[in-house]
C-alpha angles and dihedrals in degrees: 000000000000121000111227110199095195097052119112130184124207118199126195143146095248135037105205145060096290099130147339094294094058092044089052091050092051095046093048092047091052091052093047092048091052087055097054104269126130108228123193128182128215117193143170100218139013115252139192116320091004096173093050091047092048091056089071092065136062092225139010124206141157119262093246089054091054089053094049100044126086096226116132124220132194089217136010114200118198107202100172127353128142103171107117094206094050093047091053091049092048093050091049094047102040103025113172093008089068116098125184117217109201109206100156142029092260097107095062105021120067089198089052093214096078093222133105113252095228103084090343091262112180115249126233101177132107119249112281118182097223101034095044093044091053090048093048092052091060092092133102111284088237087071091059101097093189102033126257099306093041090051092047092050091048097053097036100044114009093046093050092050091049092051089053090052092050089052090054094061112117091230133016121196126205130182099215140032087238089065092044089058091048092054093047089051089053099053103267113148110253091220091061098050118091128181112222109177117213120244140227127213120245110287127211120263123283116316110258100180115108123246109273121252107260096023116249119231123197139204122182121186147076117313097237130121095259091062092061102222088147088060090051093052090048090051093048091051086066095050113100097187116093118260145145121225125202117202112198116190144068132240147127094282097061098100091046091049092050089053091047091053088053093047089051089050095236099104090115089061097045126079121186107208099182125221115337130194094204112042087163089082090061093052090064095050101043132072107209135023116214121199108189095170117171094192128058103268106213090220115328108225090194089066093052093046091051093046090052089055092052101260118144115225137222112191145157108258098249139127119341100341092112088072089077107010111080106191113237093010113062099356151357125253119208131198107271114274095001099140094175092054091048090051092050092048093051091044090054093049093047090051090050104037091162086079095062103071096047090048091050092049092053089052092049092051093048092048091050090051103040103034105044125156088233093059092046091052092050092052094043094049087050088063090057091049091051093051092050092050094050 
């Protein structure tokens, strides 16, 4: 067996472009490969655009194959994995070379969304076995995959054991300070948590194209309640200035959202584009990104990608958005859930479109300075050094 210092293994549930986590894996793997690293991917199931996703890695294999083989890796990055048995086996096999990347609220919230079902109020508490179990049971019985007692056992015992395993990882990586604070609140050792900001590739020079007439608004994300597209539609129904809004993404709420747009009498101004593999093309043709998230987005890679392309941003002030939205410079942050304030903000920008390009340029410059590939590589390589020294 030959030790290969530059070999890295990514592990996740899905191999495909199913969400932000998988897009992150693919983007990071491409950067590492360009810089001389060999990057492999172990997965449990194939996801959307599997062949395209696979092209970003030197090798694809199933998680159980990674556990059985004798290959050595300088670093093993777990991006999303909830199977208790597999987590235990990975910790035993890879030890200090194993790094947990926390992208979502799953490790400390049995409901995963980190908000309370009544009114969907965002949660701020640390995990508590009884309180959080009670909260997680407040779902429709159809969501209980193993019946009442199976669900109760899962959230009361299996979840707690998994959280303890996550805490035992030698190193835990987060993408935002917001997530760092959440992990500290939930008993993760501060010495093990490391912030590794994502990166954006070099963007072209300042946008010179004029604001469209009417201005073009953009939303990119899943069409589920937590993403708040219904709040966006409600806000836009109060805007009297002319506009067009493009909603890129798929999800179970699409039909409901299309009906809501019709009920609000703005369906002629709203276009549902469906899921797209390349949202970058939309950033260059739109004038304003709107992030109406209802839940606390851990980071929100869409926002960073759009900022790097020169799009100003209007967003609810939740989660990790302050990593890339700088109020008064490249965007405007609004009190969470305040639909009227969002409507007023959009109205003001549409009435003063000359503000949009300068705001977008400030965001582009900040993204190019703060989120460089070079800085990311330095931080990521530091993870490898830490694992080798342990």
